[in-house]
C-alpha positions as CSV (number, residue, x, y, z in Angstrom):
1,M,44.3,87.7,109.6
2,S,43.0,85.8,106.1
3,E,39.6,83.9,106.2
4,H,42.0,81.0,104.8
5,I,44.2,80.5,107.7
6,L,41.1,80.8,110.3
7,N,39.5,78.2,108.3
8,K,42.8,76.0,108.0
9,A,42.6,76.4,111.9
10,K,39.1,75.1,112.3
11,A,39.7,72.3,110.2
12,I,42.6,71.6,112.5
13,V,40.3,71.6,115.8
14,I,37.6,69.7,114.0
15,A,40.4,67.0,113.0
16,G,41.3,66.3,116.8
17,N,44.8,67.5,115.5
18,V,45.8,69.7,119.0
19,K,47.2,67.7,121.6
20,P,48.0,69.3,124.9
21,I,51.5,68.2,126.2
22,S,51.5,70.5,129.3
23,A,50.1,73.5,130.2
24,T,51.8,75.5,128.3
25,E,53.0,73.2,125.1
26,Y,50.8,71.6,122.3
27,L,51.5,69.6,119.4
28,V,49.7,70.4,116.4
29,K,49.5,68.2,113.3
30,S,49.1,70.1,109.9
31,T,45.9,68.9,107.9
32,D,48.0,69.7,104.9
33,S,51.0,67.8,105.2
34,G,50.7,65.5,108.4
35,K,53.4,67.3,109.6
36,L,53.6,67.8,113.4
37,Y,54.4,71.1,115.1
38,D,55.4,72.5,118.4
39,I,53.3,75.3,119.6
40,S,54.4,77.0,122.9
41,I,53.1,79.3,125.2
42,G,55.4,82.0,126.7
43,D,55.4,85.0,128.9
44,Q,51.9,86.9,128.6
45,N,50.4,83.9,127.1
46,I,52.2,84.9,123.6
47,M,52.4,81.5,121.6
48,S,55.1,80.5,119.3
49,C,55.5,78.0,116.5
50,N,58.1,76.2,115.0
51,C,56.7,76.2,111.2
52,T,58.1,78.2,108.8
53,A,54.7,80.5,108.2
54,Y,55.3,81.5,111.8
55,E,59.2,82.3,111.4
56,Y,58.3,84.5,108.4
57,R,54.8,86.1,109.1
58,G,54.2,85.7,113.1
59,Q,51.0,84.0,112.6
60,C,50.3,80.5,111.7
61,S,47.1,78.4,111.4
62,H,48.7,76.0,114.0
63,V,48.8,78.7,116.6
64,L,45.7,79.7,116.1
65,A,44.3,76.3,116.1
66,V,45.3,76.1,119.9
67,V,43.7,79.3,120.2
68,E,40.4,77.6,119.3
69,Y,40.9,75.0,121.0
70,R,41.7,76.3,124.3
71,E,38.1,78.5,123.9
72,R,36.3,75.6,122.7
73,T,37.7,72.8,125.1
74,P,37.5,73.3,128.8
75,R,40.2,72.8,131.1
76,V,39.2,69.8,132.5
77,I,39.4,68.0,129.4
78,Q,42.7,69.6,128.1
79,E,44.1,68.2,131.0
80,I,42.7,64.9,130.1
81,H,43.7,64.8,126.6
82,R,47.4,65.6,127.7
83,V,46.9,62.7,130.1
84,I,46.1,60.1,127.9
85,E,48.3,61.6,125.1
86,N,51.5,61.0,127.8
87,K,50.6,57.6,128.3
88,E,50.7,56.5,124.7
């Protein structure tokens, strides 16, 4: 995995562009294009993204941003973010 992709993922998290929708779904806003991408967590915590990079390489900065977000953010805060986002 390239350092460039890791840095992009961290920038997405720092910008506040990871939004939990449910325990297994996230919306991630690209810092490059501003597009929103759907991240799903399936069986055995395997994540997938609907961006073209993930389709071609099987990895992307959006998935890594969710991993980073989940590592940095306690579960209770993730749930608060999800509730707030779903009310807006």
